[in-house]
C-alpha positions in Angstrom: 19.5 136.2 98.0 22.7 138.3 98.4 24.9 140.1 95.9 24.0 141.8 92.7 20.9 140.2 91.1 22.2 141.0 87.7 25.6 139.4 88.3 24.7 136.2 86.3 23.4 137.9 83.2 25.4 137.0 80.1 26.6 140.5 79.3 27.8 141.2 82.8 31.4 141.2 83.7 32.5 137.8 84.8 35.3 136.7 87.2 38.3 137.6 85.0 37.1 141.1 84.2 35.8 140.2 80.7 32.3 140.2 79.3 30.5 137.4 77.5 28.4 138.2 74.5 24.7 137.7 75.2 22.4 135.9 72.8 20.6 139.0 71.6 23.9 140.9 71.0 25.2 137.9 69.1 22.1 137.8 66.9 22.5 141.6 66.3 26.2 141.1 65.5 25.4 138.4 62.9 22.6 140.3 61.2 23.8 144.0 61.5 27.4 143.9 62.5 28.1 147.5 61.5 25.5 148.7 64.0 25.8 146.3 66.9 29.6 146.2 66.7 29.7 149.6 68.5 28.4 147.9 71.6 31.7 145.9 71.8 33.5 149.2 72.5 32.2 149.1 76.1 34.8 148.1 78.6 35.3 144.3 79.2 35.1 142.9 75.7 38.3 141.2 74.4 40.3 142.9 71.7 40.3 139.7 69.7 36.4 139.8 69.8 36.4 143.4 68.6 38.8 142.6 65.7 36.9 139.6 64.6 33.6 141.5 64.5 35.3 144.4 62.6 36.6 142.0 60.0 33.2 140.3 59.7 31.4 143.7 59.5 33.7 144.8 56.6 33.7 141.6 54.7 30.4 141.9 52.9 30.9 145.5 51.9 34.3 144.6 50.6 32.8 141.8 48.4 30.2 144.2 47.1 32.7 146.9 46.2 35.1 144.4 44.5 32.3 142.8 42.6 31.2 146.2 41.3 34.8 147.0 40.3 35.1 143.8 38.3 31.7 144.3 36.7 32.7 147.9 35.6 36.0 146.6 34.2 34.2 143.9 32.2 36.0 141.1 33.9 
């Protein structure tokens, strides 16, 4: 066996210089995006992936805040 034994792992850099999101990282992003999103700042992840995760991570807190504002206003 030649080459890097870790070359085929999901979170390794693939041919075009980008990284794929591994299964455990995807699970972490879906459950705790504010914590696991920081891992996407490593080199190799696409900017569109980072933006998508940032929007997803801020969506639930946004809903909570707006809901509390509407409740406080009596709407």
